[in-house]
N, CA, C and O of each residue as an XYZ file, in Angstrom:
668
protein
N       0.730     -1.227      0.028
C      -0.031      0.036     -0.068
C       0.822      1.223      0.000
O       1.812      1.240      0.732
N       0.485      2.208     -0.726
C       1.213      3.383     -0.714
C       0.807      4.319      0.087
O      -0.413      4.459      0.166
N       1.623      5.156      0.847
C       1.204      6.120      1.711
C       1.129      7.461      1.088
O       1.966      7.818      0.259
N       0.075      8.267      1.494
C      -0.169      9.496      0.891
C      -0.251     10.597      1.961
O      -0.824     10.411      3.035
N       0.348     11.755      1.623
C       0.219     12.868      2.595
C      -1.123     13.320      2.832
O      -1.882     13.385      1.865
N      -1.507     13.625      3.917
C      -2.961     14.177      4.243
C      -3.267     15.353      3.298
O      -4.367     15.488      2.761
N      -2.263     16.172      3.130
C      -2.461     17.493      2.318
C      -2.521     17.176      0.853
O      -2.778     18.104      0.086
N      -2.303     15.907      0.353
C      -2.349     15.682     -1.213
C      -3.672     15.925     -1.753
O      -4.673     15.653     -1.091
N      -3.735     16.415     -2.902
C      -5.049     16.489     -3.688
C      -4.869     15.779     -5.060
O      -3.797     15.933     -5.644
N      -5.734     15.098     -5.552
C      -5.924     14.372     -6.654
C      -7.119     14.809     -7.445
O      -8.211     15.049     -6.931
N      -6.828     14.908     -8.849
C      -8.043     15.166     -9.826
C      -9.133     14.154     -9.683
O      -8.928     13.007     -9.287
N     -10.386     14.664    -10.047
C     -11.439     13.635    -10.171
C     -11.267     12.756    -11.378
O     -10.898     13.226    -12.454
N     -11.565     11.328    -11.183
C     -11.540     10.502    -12.313
C     -12.803     10.750    -13.067
O     -13.887     10.671    -12.489
N     -12.710     11.042    -14.316
C     -14.041     11.391    -15.193
C     -14.366     10.454    -16.199
O     -15.446     10.588    -16.775
N     -13.466      9.352    -16.563
C     -13.802      8.125    -17.245
C     -12.927      7.068    -17.038
O     -11.728      7.235    -16.816
N     -13.539      5.854    -17.109
C     -12.758      4.649    -16.934
C     -13.357      3.563    -17.821
O     -14.560      3.456    -18.059
N     -12.372      2.750    -18.295
C     -12.882      1.610    -19.084
C     -11.807      0.348    -18.770
O     -10.593      0.529    -18.682
N     -12.419     -0.870    -18.628
C     -11.622     -1.967    -18.496
C     -11.541     -2.839    -19.793
O     -12.524     -3.093    -20.488
N     -10.189     -3.298    -20.064
C     -10.105     -4.107    -21.237
C      -9.591     -5.515    -20.688
O      -8.426     -5.714    -20.346
N     -10.601     -6.455    -20.649
C     -10.120     -7.843    -20.116
C      -9.387     -8.648    -20.752
O      -8.846     -9.644    -20.274
N      -9.309     -8.182    -22.125
C      -8.394     -9.005    -23.132
C      -6.938     -8.780    -22.810
O      -6.130     -9.688    -23.010
N      -6.584     -7.681    -22.349
C      -5.213     -7.067    -22.250
C      -5.006     -6.973    -20.652
O      -3.859     -6.879    -20.215
N      -6.005     -6.995    -19.867
C      -5.853     -6.785    -18.407
C      -5.253     -5.396    -18.191
O      -4.241     -5.191    -17.521
N      -5.936     -4.508    -18.790
C      -5.643     -3.118    -18.624
C      -6.763     -2.266    -18.215
O      -7.867     -2.599    -18.646
N      -6.685     -1.176    -17.426
C      -7.709     -0.285    -17.074
C      -7.320      1.038    -17.530
O      -6.204      1.474    -17.249
N      -8.144      1.701    -18.205
C      -7.648      3.134    -18.741
C      -8.481      4.053    -18.061
O      -9.702      3.896    -18.041
N      -7.871      5.073    -17.458
C      -8.477      6.177    -16.639
C      -8.238      7.527    -17.396
O      -7.239      7.705    -18.093
N      -9.106      8.361    -17.237
C      -8.926      9.724    -17.743
C      -9.357     10.667    -16.470
O     -10.390     10.401    -15.856
N      -8.639     11.629    -16.145
C      -8.841     12.576    -14.961
C      -9.227     14.060    -15.385
O      -8.958     14.453    -16.520
N      -9.831     14.839    -14.500
C     -10.070     15.966    -14.827
C      -9.121     16.994    -15.335
O      -9.360     17.932    -16.096
N      -7.901     16.615    -14.727
C      -6.639     17.408    -15.253
C      -6.072     16.904    -16.530
O      -4.944     17.235    -16.894
N      -6.897     16.046    -17.271
C      -6.683     15.661    -18.650
C      -5.571     14.620    -18.771
O      -5.180     14.182    -19.853
N      -5.101     14.265    -17.598
C      -4.084     13.043    -17.656
C      -4.783     11.783    -18.045
O      -5.963     11.546    -17.788
N      -3.905     10.935    -18.733
C      -4.536      9.600    -19.014
C      -3.532      8.531    -18.354
O      -2.317      8.615    -18.535
N      -4.101      7.559    -17.607
C      -3.278      6.382    -17.022
C      -3.760      5.191    -17.576
O      -4.966      4.980    -17.701
N      -2.916      4.424    -17.906
C      -3.359      2.937    -18.304
C      -2.689      2.110    -17.108
O      -1.480      2.177    -16.884
N      -3.592      1.309    -16.343
C      -3.098      0.498    -15.305
C      -2.932     -1.028    -15.775
O      -3.766     -1.511    -16.541
N      -2.049     -1.639    -15.394
C      -1.961     -3.170    -15.639
C      -2.613     -3.884    -14.484
O      -2.088     -3.827    -13.372
N      -3.677     -4.523    -14.676
C      -4.321     -5.349    -13.431
C      -4.211     -6.767    -13.806
O      -5.135     -7.522    -13.503
N      -3.186     -7.204    -14.428
C      -2.926     -8.771    -14.640
C      -2.687     -9.450    -13.441
O      -2.917    -10.659    -13.434
N      -2.205     -8.827    -12.269
C      -2.137     -9.331    -10.978
C      -2.946     -8.349    -10.122
O      -2.438     -7.262     -9.847
N      -4.061     -8.636     -9.725
C      -5.029     -7.773     -8.993
C      -4.424     -7.411     -7.621
O      -4.929     -6.495     -6.971
N      -3.407     -8.065     -7.179
C      -2.741     -7.860     -5.805
C      -1.589     -6.838     -6.050
O      -1.154     -6.163     -5.117
N      -1.189     -6.754     -7.094
C      -0.097     -5.940     -7.500
C      -0.398     -4.965     -8.725
O       0.267     -5.030     -9.759
N      -1.351     -4.136     -8.562
C      -1.829     -3.262     -9.633
C      -0.696     -2.338     -9.999
O      -0.102     -1.886     -9.020
N      -0.261     -1.955    -11.172
C       0.746     -1.146    -11.505
C       0.519     -0.217    -12.836
O      -0.204     -0.591    -13.760
N       1.180      0.973    -12.833
C       1.026      1.948    -13.850
C       1.765      1.217    -15.071
O       2.896      0.757    -14.912
N       1.152      1.136    -16.180
C       1.462      0.594    -17.422
C       2.241      1.713    -18.253
O       3.404      1.643    -18.650
N       1.362      2.729    -18.420
C       1.648      4.081    -19.179
C       0.959      5.137    -18.599
O      -0.046      4.973    -17.907
N       1.465      6.231    -18.855
C       0.657      7.460    -18.388
C       1.199      8.621    -19.296
O       2.336      8.689    -19.765
N       0.151      9.545    -19.463
C       0.560     10.850    -20.133
C      -0.108     11.946    -19.383
O      -1.290     11.933    -19.041
N       0.799     12.951    -19.145
C       0.273     14.178    -18.314
C       0.373     15.319    -19.223
O       1.442     15.582    -19.773
N      -0.692     16.014    -19.410
C      -0.723     17.162    -20.316
C      -1.127     18.387    -19.368
O      -1.375     18.232    -18.172
N      -1.166     19.597    -20.013
C      -1.797     20.833    -19.426
C      -3.411     20.409    -19.361
O      -4.003     19.601    -20.077
N      -3.882     21.155    -18.356
C      -5.524     20.883    -18.213
C      -6.126     22.163    -18.716
O      -7.328     22.311    -18.492
N      -5.512     23.079    -19.337
C      -6.193     24.260    -19.810
C      -5.334     24.652    -20.995
O      -4.366     23.981    -21.351
N      -5.769     25.884    -21.651
C      -5.121     26.287    -22.760
C      -3.670     26.575    -22.592
O      -3.316     27.126    -21.549
N      -2.766     26.257    -23.525
C      -1.339     26.664    -23.427
C      -1.217     28.068    -24.048
O      -1.518     28.282    -25.222
N      -0.742     29.056    -23.171
C      -0.717     30.521    -23.628
C       0.827     30.802    -23.982
O       1.029     31.793    -24.683
N       1.788     30.146    -23.634
C       3.183     30.541    -23.870
C       3.950     29.272    -24.164
O       3.668     28.191    -23.647
N       4.957     29.467    -25.043
C       5.926     28.398    -25.320
C       7.188     29.019    -25.666
O       7.279     30.006    -26.396
N       8.260     28.356    -25.068
C       9.621     28.978    -25.220
C      10.575     27.733    -25.374
O      10.401     26.749    -24.655
N      11.550     27.775    -26.280
C      12.683     26.899    -26.566
C      13.766     27.149    -25.672
O      14.220     28.293    -25.648
N      14.300     26.196    -24.865
C      15.303     26.159    -24.061
C      16.636     26.589    -24.876
O      16.886     25.989    -25.921
N      17.429     27.536    -24.454
C      18.699     27.776    -25.180
C      19.570     26.624    -25.611
O      19.693     25.644    -24.876
N      20.154     26.705    -26.729
C      21.254     25.613    -27.030
C      22.480     25.958    -26.324
O      22.792     27.060    -25.871
N      23.223     24.710    -26.288
C      24.591     24.916    -25.588
C      25.510     25.919    -26.327
O      25.575     26.049    -27.549
N      26.166     26.567    -25.454
C      27.139     27.599    -25.865
C      28.493     27.236    -25.246
O      28.523     26.527    -24.241
N      29.518     27.658    -25.764
C      30.934     27.457    -25.336
C      31.035     27.939    -23.946
O      30.446     28.945    -23.551
N      31.826     27.168    -23.181
C      32.171     27.464    -21.811
C      30.880     27.734    -20.899
O      31.081     28.318    -19.835
N      29.705     27.394    -21.195
C      28.456     27.596    -20.404
C      27.925     26.242    -20.061
O      27.554     25.566    -21.020
N      27.833     25.789    -19.013
C      27.137     24.496    -18.593
C      25.502     24.718    -18.580
O      24.973     25.435    -17.730
N      24.819     24.092    -19.516
C      23.455     24.264    -19.580
C      22.719     23.339    -18.496
O      23.186     22.229    -18.240
N      21.680     23.763    -17.929
C      20.979     23.088    -16.887
C      20.056     22.000    -17.419
O      19.752     21.034    -16.719
N      19.636     22.154    -18.597
C      18.680     21.119    -19.108
C      19.170     20.571    -20.496
O      19.873     21.277    -21.220
N      18.817     19.396    -20.831
C      19.397     18.923    -22.146
C      18.916     19.481    -23.486
O      17.825     20.045    -23.571
N      19.728     19.322    -24.528
C      19.407     19.899    -25.863
C      18.007     19.376    -26.307
O      17.742     18.182    -26.165
N      17.083     20.269    -26.855
C      15.746     19.832    -27.348
C      14.776     20.139    -26.353
O      13.640     19.716    -26.570
N      14.999     20.857    -25.190
C      13.964     20.965    -24.063
C      13.236     22.280    -24.609
O      13.793     23.173    -25.247
N      11.964     22.239    -24.261
C      11.142     23.437    -24.387
C      10.186     23.565    -23.242
O       9.905     22.584    -22.553
N       9.684     24.744    -23.026
C       8.774     25.132    -21.864
C       7.556     25.605    -22.398
O       7.447     26.242    -23.446
N       6.480     25.207    -21.498
C       5.085     25.727    -21.958
C       4.359     26.238    -20.626
O       4.473     25.633    -19.559
N       3.598     27.415    -20.781
C       2.833     27.861    -19.668
C       1.375     27.834    -20.050
O       1.019     28.029    -21.212
N       0.534     27.592    -19.066
C      -0.866     27.397    -19.255
C      -1.791     28.048    -18.257
O      -1.424     28.332    -17.117
N      -2.968     28.268    -18.707
C      -4.048     28.649    -17.723
C      -4.380     27.779    -16.623
O      -5.196     28.075    -15.750
N      -3.680     26.611    -16.684
C      -3.922     25.678    -15.458
C      -2.892     25.949    -14.285
O      -2.657     25.158    -13.372
N      -2.281     27.274    -14.469
C      -1.399     27.620    -13.421
C      -0.075     26.853    -13.289
O       0.514     26.799    -12.209
N       0.377     26.270    -14.387
C       1.617     25.353    -14.334
C       2.380     25.783    -15.437
O       1.870     26.264    -16.449
N       3.768     25.599    -15.243
C       4.855     25.740    -16.186
C       5.274     24.302    -16.325
O       5.324     23.558    -15.346
N       5.566     23.924    -17.512
C       6.014     22.584    -17.606
C       7.141     22.506    -18.697
O       7.065     23.006    -19.820
N       8.196     21.801    -18.186
C       9.464     21.587    -18.985
C       9.477     20.236    -19.743
O       9.333     19.203    -19.089
N       9.627     20.188    -20.973
C       9.429     18.940    -21.708
C      10.703     18.842    -22.471
O      11.411     19.803    -22.772
N      10.962     17.407    -22.800
C      12.132     17.050    -23.701
C      11.651     15.682    -24.423
O      11.339     14.659    -23.815
N      11.647     15.837    -25.746
C      11.291     14.682    -26.576
C      12.400     14.026    -27.096
O      12.209     13.115    -27.902
N      13.632     14.365    -26.741
C      14.653     13.797    -27.227
C      15.008     12.429    -26.534
O      15.647     12.391    -25.482
N      14.560     11.327    -27.180
C      14.875      9.962    -26.660
C      16.082      9.161    -27.362
O      16.378      8.000    -27.079
N      16.687      9.902    -28.251
C      17.772      9.149    -28.861
C      19.059      9.566    -28.397
O      19.929      8.696    -28.380
N      19.366     10.749    -28.008
C      20.485     11.142    -27.327
C      20.810     10.729    -26.080
O      20.277     11.302    -25.130
N      21.696      9.715    -25.866
C      21.950      9.292    -24.455
C      22.336     10.214    -23.533
O      22.013      9.995    -22.366
N      23.081     11.400    -23.845
C      23.454     12.382    -22.895
C      22.330     13.040    -22.297
O      22.336     13.382    -21.114
N      21.152     13.270    -23.244
C      19.954     14.018    -22.791
C      19.270     13.028    -21.912
O      18.658     13.530    -20.969
N      19.245     11.840    -22.007
C      18.611     10.793    -21.307
C      19.170     10.792    -19.748
O      18.442     10.735    -18.757
N      20.445     10.858    -19.741
C      21.146     10.749    -18.217
C      21.326     12.148    -17.593
O      21.617     12.266    -16.402
N      21.152     13.190    -18.399
C      21.374     14.445    -17.636
C      20.296     14.937    -16.780
O      20.564     15.772    -15.916
N      19.004     14.466    -16.945
C      17.903     15.002    -16.262
C      17.131     13.789    -15.634
O      17.269     12.691    -16.174
N      16.380     13.905    -14.602
C      15.577     12.799    -14.025
C      14.261     13.018    -14.669
O      13.694     14.110    -14.663
N      13.789     11.934    -15.231
C      12.488     12.051    -16.020
C      11.344     11.823    -15.007
O      11.520     11.166    -13.981
N      10.196     12.378    -15.327
C       8.880     12.283    -14.519
C       8.382     10.672    -14.757
O       8.198     10.179    -15.869
N       8.222     10.036    -13.589
C       7.890      8.699    -13.690
C       6.406      8.490    -14.246
O       6.033      7.382    -14.631
N       5.608      9.582    -14.265
C       4.334      9.537    -15.020
C       4.147      9.895    -16.377
O       3.141      9.607    -17.025
N       5.195     10.571    -16.835
C       5.268     11.173    -18.152
C       6.787     11.282    -18.660
O       7.484     12.236    -18.315
N       7.221     10.366    -19.411
C       8.621     10.332    -20.024
C       9.112     11.545    -20.570
O      10.286     11.887    -20.432
N       8.150     12.304    -21.269
C       8.507     13.567    -21.934
C       8.558     14.692    -20.921
O       9.296     15.637    -21.198
N       7.933     14.721    -19.881
C       7.963     15.691    -18.948
C       9.135     15.718    -17.898
O       9.332     14.748    -17.166
N       9.853     16.776    -17.848
C      11.182     17.021    -17.079
C      10.784     17.410    -15.721
O      11.153     16.826    -14.702
N       9.877     18.606    -15.775
C       9.542     19.155    -14.306
C       8.210     19.895    -14.622
O       7.865     20.244    -15.751
N       7.583     20.068    -13.592
C       6.331     20.753    -13.487
C       6.255     21.886    -12.544
O       6.326     21.450    -11.394
N       6.139     23.157    -12.581
C       6.030     24.088    -11.611
C       4.824     24.770    -11.549
O       4.373     25.434    -12.482
N       4.251     24.608    -10.383
C       2.906     25.133     -9.907
C       3.121     26.718     -9.545
O       3.916     27.070     -8.673
N       2.308     27.659    -10.328
C       2.345     29.005     -9.891
C       1.358     29.493     -9.021
O       1.293     30.680     -8.702
N       0.503     28.534     -8.583
C      -0.500     28.906     -7.570
C      -0.702     27.612     -6.600
O      -0.440     26.464     -6.958
N      -1.156     27.936     -5.450
C      -1.479     26.846     -4.609
C      -2.963     26.424     -4.648
O      -3.413     25.534     -3.927
N      -3.625     27.061     -5.460
C      -5.189     26.812     -5.688
C      -5.425     25.536     -6.533
O      -5.263     25.661     -7.746
N      -5.734     24.501     -6.118
C      -6.187     23.366     -7.035
C      -7.496     22.911     -7.076
O      -7.817     21.772     -7.415
N      -8.394     23.955     -6.670
C      -9.810     23.565     -6.885
C     -10.249     23.203     -8.079
O     -11.173     22.389     -8.108
N      -9.777     23.641     -9.153
C     -10.017     23.406    -10.547
C      -9.977     21.862    -10.875
O     -10.591     21.369    -11.822
N      -9.112     21.081     -9.904
C      -9.029     19.764    -10.218
C     -10.343     18.958     -9.854
O     -10.395     17.764    -10.150
N     -11.296     19.515     -9.285
C     -12.423     18.931     -8.786
C     -13.792     19.456     -9.420
O     -13.893     20.643     -9.730
N     -14.771     18.620     -9.594
C     -15.955     18.972    -10.307
C     -16.611     20.064     -9.806
O     -16.601     20.208     -8.584
N     -17.227     20.929    -10.548
C     -17.902     22.087    -10.068
C     -19.443     21.753     -9.981
O     -19.911     20.787    -10.583
N     -20.184     22.572     -9.226
C     -21.606     22.161     -9.204
C     -22.257     22.078    -10.660
O     -22.058     22.949    -11.507
N     -22.954     21.091    -10.847
C     -23.656     20.906    -12.178
C     -22.513     20.325    -13.266
O     -22.775     20.309    -14.469
N     -21.388     19.911    -12.813
C     -20.388     19.463    -13.567
C     -19.808     20.476    -14.762
O     -19.290     20.112    -15.818
N     -20.004     21.661    -14.373
C     -19.393     22.648    -15.249
C     -18.180     22.601    -15.407
O     -17.641     22.194    -14.378
N     -17.383     22.850    -16.311
C     -16.007     22.880    -16.519
C     -15.648     24.202    -17.040
O     -16.144     24.510    -18.123
N     -14.743     25.172    -16.359
C     -14.558     26.670    -16.881
C     -13.047     26.645    -16.801
O     -12.394     25.877    -16.094
N     -12.564     27.591    -17.623
C     -11.221     27.985    -17.641
C     -10.782     28.687    -16.481
O     -11.647     29.431    -16.019
N      -9.652     28.671    -15.848
C      -9.276     29.267    -14.730
C      -8.960     30.767    -15.077
O      -8.443     31.120    -16.137
N      -9.315     31.570    -14.102
C      -9.195     33.111    -14.567
C      -7.719     33.604    -14.247
O      -7.415     34.767    -14.513
N      -6.793     32.727    -13.675
C      -5.474     33.037    -13.593
C      -4.804     32.268    -14.662
O      -5.443     31.801    -15.604
N      -3.489     32.124    -14.527
C      -2.603     31.230    -15.480
C      -1.516     31.916    -16.106
O      -1.534     33.140    -16.239
N      -0.549     31.184    -16.507
C       0.676     31.582    -17.055
C       0.349     32.074    -18.576
O      -0.218     31.370    -19.412
N       0.802     33.394    -18.783
C       0.511     33.955    -20.203
C       1.920     34.255    -20.988
O       1.933     34.472    -22.200
N       2.996     34.247    -20.257
C       4.281     34.474    -20.891
C       5.327     33.887    -20.326
O       5.238     33.751    -19.106
N       6.408     33.451    -20.900
C       7.694     32.720    -20.400
C       8.845     33.308    -21.049
O       8.711     33.556    -22.247
N       9.905     33.569    -20.521
C      11.086     33.889    -20.964
C      12.320     33.148    -20.427
O      12.405     33.200    -19.200
N      13.156     32.568    -20.963
C      14.259     31.842    -20.515
C      15.603     32.734    -20.696
O      15.836     33.339    -21.742
N      16.426     32.751    -19.615
C      17.606     33.500    -19.619
C      18.557     32.986    -20.629
O      18.511     31.778    -20.860
N      19.440     33.739    -21.286
C      20.218     33.186    -22.403
C      21.059     32.059    -21.969
O      21.428     31.259    -22.829
N      21.435     31.884    -20.647
C      22.263     30.800    -20.253
C      21.334     29.684    -19.564
O      21.856     28.791    -18.896
N      20.036     29.752    -19.732
C      19.199     28.796    -19.314
C      19.046     28.740    -17.680
O      18.392     27.847    -17.140
N      19.592     29.592    -17.076
C      19.620     29.650    -15.617
C      18.461     30.284    -14.789
O      18.344     30.117    -13.575
N      17.581     31.056    -15.587
C      16.462     31.709    -15.030
C      15.202     31.525    -16.038
O      15.330     31.766    -17.239
N      14.141     31.142    -15.548
C      12.910     31.051    -16.320
C      12.014     32.082    -15.552
O      11.796     32.004    -14.343
N      11.528     33.037    -16.360
C      10.681     34.084    -15.823
C       9.279     33.916    -16.409
O       9.152     33.453    -17.543
N       8.326     34.241    -15.746
C       6.966     33.886    -16.190
C       5.965     35.088    -15.805
O       6.183     35.670    -14.742
N       4.998     35.450    -16.520
C       3.945     36.369    -16.241
C       2.693     35.774    -16.158
O       2.587     34.761    -16.848
N       1.571     36.146    -15.428
C       0.288     35.510    -15.439
C      -0.625     36.463    -15.729
O      -0.274     37.606    -16.022
N      -1.961     36.065    -15.674
C      -3.145     36.939    -16.015
C      -3.513     38.039    -15.137
O      -4.192     39.000    -15.501
N      -3.013     37.856    -13.894
C      -3.249     38.969    -12.916
C      -2.089     39.892    -12.709
O      -2.043     40.701    -11.782
N      -1.112     39.730    -13.652
C       0.087     40.626    -13.689
C       1.248     40.207    -12.716
O       2.213     40.949    -12.531
N       1.131     39.140    -12.180
C       2.147     38.570    -11.360
C       3.386     38.063    -12.119
O       3.259     37.296    -13.074
N       4.640     38.516    -11.670
C       5.819     38.058    -12.316
C       6.427     36.881    -11.467
O       6.425     37.003    -10.242
N       6.867     35.923    -11.958
C       7.489     34.921    -11.162
C       8.923     34.498    -11.854
O       9.112     34.559    -13.069
N       9.775     34.117    -11.024
C      11.300     33.755    -11.481
C      11.565     32.394    -10.916
O      11.298     32.168     -9.736
N      12.033     31.555    -11.629
C      12.609     30.236    -11.162
C      14.076     30.106    -11.590
O      14.488     30.334    -12.728
N      14.851     29.695    -10.491
C      16.317     29.698    -10.795
C      16.651     28.377    -10.842
O      17.812     28.041    -11.077
């Protein structure tokens, strides 16, 4: 059994289907993540595949700077950054061929393309269903992203005018 912090919050499951032929259960959550669970051993259910996306519109995208001479880059070649109305900044890398890129960063266990996820707000109420099951866009959210020339600073701006920096 996995222990969970009392403060942990999880999105609502909005769809589920079981495939008895492959012993898989597919679930879709309100944050638009998709998980495929292996239930071939019901006493040891495990994640087979998962995909984590933004749960609202993407308003900003920035390519991480390429390697320059005498400067150590913090993220591998081919990394890009997205900002969304879901109050997150996500760092992605689709490079699965370059072994250096694979070893230089720790990959997210739930989405191999996702390097990191930064929450710009501690309000997670949008993960839960609203009265009448209405889904609406968040009134906040990241609208602009800029990366320093050496890749050491990520700056963001949101719909409420707040500037954030991550080093």
